[in-house]
N, C-alpha and C positions, 0 to 999 in steps of 0.2 A: 667447386673450387672458385676461389677469388684470386684473380691474377692481375698484377700491376705491370704494365708494359712501359718501359722507358725507351724513347726513341729520339734521335737527333733530327728526324724528319717526319713530317706529317702534312696532310693536305692543308692548303691548296697546292703545295709543291708536289709535282708528279714524279714518282720514282717506283722502281720495282720493289724496294723495301716497303714503301707505303702500301702497295698493292698486296704484298704478302701479309702484312699486319692486318689489313682490312679483311682479307679472306679468312684468316684464322679467327679473328675477332667475331666475324659473322657466324662461322660454323660452331665456335665454342659456345656462343650465346644461344644458338639454336638448341644446344644440348644442355641448357640450364646453368652454365657457368657464367660468372661475372668477370668482365674484362674492363680495366680502367687504364686510360692512356695518360702518360706524362710526357708532354711534347712541347716544342717551341710555340710561342705565340706568332701570329702572322699579320702584323700591322693592325688595322682597325677592324678586327673581326669581333663584332659585339654579340652575335647571336649565341643563344644558349646551346651548349654542347654537353648533354648529360654524359657523365662518366669520363669526360676529357678534361684534363687539368693542364693549362697552358702556362708557360713561363715567359717572362719578358725576354725579347730576343733582338738581335741586331742582324742586318743584312750581311751575307757573306760576299765579300768582294770577288772571290775566286769563282763563285757559282751563282749567277743571277737567279733570284727566286728562292734560294736556299736561305734559311735563317739559323743563326747561332744562338742557342738558348743561354740564358744566364740563370742557372737553377739555384740561386742563393735565396732560400726562403726559410725562415724559422719555423714555418708550418709544414714543411715537407714531410718529415718523419711522423709528425703528429697526424697529418692527413692520411698517410699510408696506414698508420696504426688504427685510426678511426674506421677505415674501410675494411678492417679485419682481413687484410690480404694474407693469403697462404703462401704465395710465391712471387718472386720478382723475375721478370723476363726482360733482359736487356737486348736491344736490337742494334746496339753500337757500342764500341769500346771507348768512345770519345766523351763529349761533355755530359749528355744525359745518361750514358752508360756508367760514368763515374758517379753520378747522382744516384743511380739505381744500386750500385755497389755500396755506396755510403749507407743507404736505407737498409740494405740487407744486413750489413754489419751491425748497425745500431739496433735493429729490431730482431736480429737473429733469425732471418728468413732465408730460405734457399735462393740461390741466384743462378738462373739459366741464361745463357748468352747465345744468340744466333749469330754465327759468323757469316753474314750475308756476302761480304765483299772481300776479294783478295786485294787488300789496300795497297800493297806495293806495286800493283799494276796500274795505279792511278797517279803515281808520283810525277808523271810528266808535267802535271799542272804546276809543279814547283820549279820548272825551268832548270836553271843552272844548278839548283840545289837538289835535283832529283836523286842523285846518288846518296848523299847523306840522309835525305828524307826516307828513302827506301830502307836503309839500315835502321834508322830510328823507329820507323813504323813497325817493321818486322819484330823488333825487340819489344816495343811497347805492347803490341797486340798479344804477343806470346805471354808477357807478364800478366796482362789483364785476364786472358782466357784461363790461365793456370790458377787464378784466384776464384774461379767460378766453380759451382758444384757440377755443372755439366755444360758442354758446348754442343749446340746443334749446328749441323752443316746442311746445306741444301741437297748435296749428293754425296755418295760414298767416295767418289774421286777427290772431292775437296777435303773430306775427312782424312784421307790418306796423305794429302799434301800438308795439311796442318800438323799431322803427327810427325812427318818428316822435318817440320820446322821447329820441333821441340815442344809442342803443346801436349802436355801430359794429362790434362783434365779428361774425364770420360767424354767420348765423342759419340754422337748419334746422328744419323742422316735422316732428315725429315724434309721432304720437298714441299713446295707450295703447290697445292692441287688446283685444278682448273674447275671453274664454276660452269658446269655443262648447261645449266638452264639458260645461260646467256646466249648460247649458240642454237637455241631452238627458234624456228621461224625466222631465220636470217634472210635478208634481201640480197640474193646473189647477183643482182644487177646494180647494186648501190654504186660501186666505183664507176662502172661504164656510164651510168646515167649522170652521175655527178661531174665526171670529167668529159662528158659529151663524146664518148668513144663508141665505136661499133661494138655490138655485143659479142662478136667473134674475135675481138682483139685479145691476144694472150697477155695476161697481166702477171708480172713478177712483183711480189710484195716484200718489203722489209719494214718492220716496226721496231724502232730503236731510239734511244736517246742520241741526240745529235752531238756526240762527243768523240774525241780522238780515240778513246779506248774501245769504241764500237766499230772501228775500222771502216768508217763511212766512205773514205776515198777508195778503199779496196772494193767496196760494193759497186761504186760507179765505174771503176776500171774493169771489173768483171762484167758489168752489164754492157759496157761498150763493146766487148768481145762477143757477148751473146747477141747483141743487136746487129753486129756485122754478119753473123751467120743466120740470124732469124730477124730480118728487118721489121717484121710486123709486131714484134714484142714491144711492150712498154713497161717501164719501171715506176712503181709507186713507193715512196718512202714516207712513212708517217712517224712524226716524233718532234720533240722540242729539245733545245740544248744550245750550247755555246757556238756550235758551228753553223747555225741556221743561216747566217748571212754569207757564208763562204761556199755553201754547197751548190747553189745555182750557178755561180760563176765557174766553178770547177766542172760542172756538168756541161756548161756551154763550151768550155775549152776542149771537151771531148766530142763535141758535135752532137750532144744529146738534148739540146734545149727544148726541142719539140717532142721528145720521146721519153721524157722524165718528168714526174709530177711529185712535188714536195708538199705534203699535207702537214704544215707546221702549226697546228692548232690542237686544242683538246677536243676529244670526242666523247659522247656518252658511251657507256658500255655496250648498249644495243647497236649503235652505229659502228663501233669498233669491231664488233663481232661480224657485222655485215661487210666491213672492209676485208676482213680475213676471208669470208665466204665468197667474195667477188673475185678473188685471185686464183691463178692456176698453179702458182709455185711460190714457196716462201724461201727467200735467199738471205742467209745470215752470215756475215763475215767476222763477227766479233771473236776475239780470243781471250776476253776477260770475264766471260759469264761464269758465275758459280752454279746457276741452275737454269736460267733462261725461262722465266714465266711465259714469255711470249712464244717460246717453242711449244709449250703445252697448249697455248691458245690456238696456235696455227694447226696443231694436231686435232684439236676439238672441232675445227672447221673442215677437217679432212684434207688439209693442205700437205702435199709432200714437201719436205724440208731439205734444202741443200745448204750445208753449213760447214764452217771450219770445225774440225774435230778437236777442240781444245776444252780442257777443264770440264765444267758442268754439262756443256752441250754434248760432249762425247758420251755422257751417260743418258741424256734425255733423248738422243736420236739413235735408233738401232739401224746401223748401216745396212742398206739393202732391203729393209723391212718397212720402215716408215719415212725414210729419207736417205740421203747420201752424205757422208762425211768426207771432207777433202783437206788438203794442206792449205795454209793461208796464202794462196797464190791465185792471181786473177785468172790465169789460164786453167788451173784446176777447177776453180769454182764455175767458170764459164762452161767448161767441158761437161761437167756433171749436170748443170742446169739444162744445157742443150739436149743432152741425152734423155733427160726426163721429159722435156717438152716435145721432143720428136717421137718418143716411143709411148703411144697411148696405153698399151697394155702395162708397161712399167709404171706409168703415172697412176693408172687406176689401182694397181696393186699397192703402190706406196700410199695412196689415199686411203685404202681400206686399212692398211697398217696404222696410219695416223689416227683414224677413228678409234681403233682398238687400243692404241697407246694412251690416248686421252682418257679412256674409260678405266684404265688401270691406275690413274693418279688423280682421282677426283678430289675436290675440296673437302668433301665429307670424309673420305678415306684417310686423307692426310691429317685432318683434325683429330680423328680417332687415334692416330699414331702419336700426335702431339700430346693428347691426354694421357696416353700410356707413359710417355716420357716424363710428364709432370708427376704422375703417380709414383714412378720409379724414384724420382728425386725426393719426393715427400716421404717415401717409405725408407729412404736412406740406402737403396739398393744400387745406386749408380756408382758408388765407390768414390764419390767426390768429397 
């Protein structure tokens, strides 16, 4: 198959959507399929990128590093046609998603849409206009999705939610798998060595975008309670985002300045895997995740997960088997984390469950599932 992916985001911007696209592209191409990307340009990036078509873009004021494409090109449909594309896969209902829909209509190609994000949970960035923005986005995304041949969701829970919101297009759940090869031969002392900590120091890890929707303040509030009960613990937060300059002052206000480490830079995949492998527990407070790729990565490193049981995370963590799910409350998160850290037998049991969970959702397995979905659409069996 020859697949054209249209996305409003691509590297060097870092996001879960990009990581999902990257993993599926890699696995599909391993299996002999061709994947072409239609994405925003990113400044003065002149190097050749085979199979990647970039559009002139503008910086997004609301999100530093993000680019807004201007996909007005008389060659767009001609290029897609010349590539002999079989199917268009949109990763967003916005600018590039509209461009993908335009091409699908002009060239009579099937259109698949991955609903990565529960967009209404991000309207806090609109400030006083959050209410109207939520209503508009919900209606807009529903109309877009219902014009697609099939909608992919990261988890079954998200599919149920979209169905309740009036999306009547066929829905299929296909998660982003974890690349297990990245977690072989990890350096389990990476964090302790890099942060100059004793090797016996218990480390709690969170990897997340530094945005309000990830509940970073709840993370710090929870850790403050954990550290009161287990003073030897330290918290490591790895990520980038708009809150990066506010997190350290907040941690200081909680008295955590020498017990909290913010790794606000990019890491290679190998180093990131070692960061996971260096920790004792993964603590995740977000209530907006549709699938939580990082949950799968934490599992691949054998990390027990303590997380808020909301949306996609509730499907990715089996409570009591590979992690513990709680309410979005600092006392609840802290209590669960302390329980895991103090009970070695429980921690080891959850760690074994985490390893097993990761091996049920590998990148290769999920790519095979995606191929089946594509074939279903191309054969007209999806009902879209």
